[in-house]
N, C-alpha and C positions, 0 to 999 in steps of 0.2 A: 461043886456045891451041887445037888440033883434038883431037878426041877419039878412042878408040879403039874402045871398047865401054862400051855402055848398058843397062843393067837397069832399065825402068819397073815402076813399080805402079798398075795402072791402077784395079782396082777395092777390092782389099786394099791398104791403108797401113798398115804395122805401127807400132807406138809406139816412138819411140826418146828417147834424150834427148841433146840437144846441148850442147857445153860454150859459152858466152860468157862474158867476161871474168871468169873465173873461177867458175862458176857453172852446175850443169846446169840444162836445161830441159825440158820436156816437148815433144815434138813428133811430128810423122806424116813417116814418109821417105817420100818420093814416088817417086825413083830414086838410084839410082847411075851412075855415067860416071867411065870412065876415061880419062884422059888422055894427050898423047902423048906424056908424058915417064913414063908408066907409074903416074902417083898416080891414087888414088879418092880422087871427091868424092863428096857426097850432097846430093840436092835436098830440103830439110826445110821442112814449114810449122810453125814454133813460134811459140809468145809466151812474153813474159816475166812473163806474170802469169796469172790467171784473170780479170781485167779490163782486160787487155791486149790490142791489137791484134793479131793474129798476120802474123807475115811469110813471106815462103818465098823461102828464103837458100841458099847451097851452103857446106858445111861439110867440110872436107879427112877424112878416114876416121878420122884419130886423136883428132877431137873429136865423135864419136858411137857412142854407146852402144845397146844393147836397153834398153828400160826396163823 
């Protein structure tokens, strides 16, 4: 999928929450990317819990909110 616009957070990475399987999890926003179909997606480093390995995944805008 081609993207139209990107906003990357190089130094500051705002805290956000991402919705995964019906539960909100804390994460750090890496970038927003607008795709060719004009939908926005967030690249977020998140973890399902304090003792769990963090993952970097893409989420649609409606599954991301400020922490």
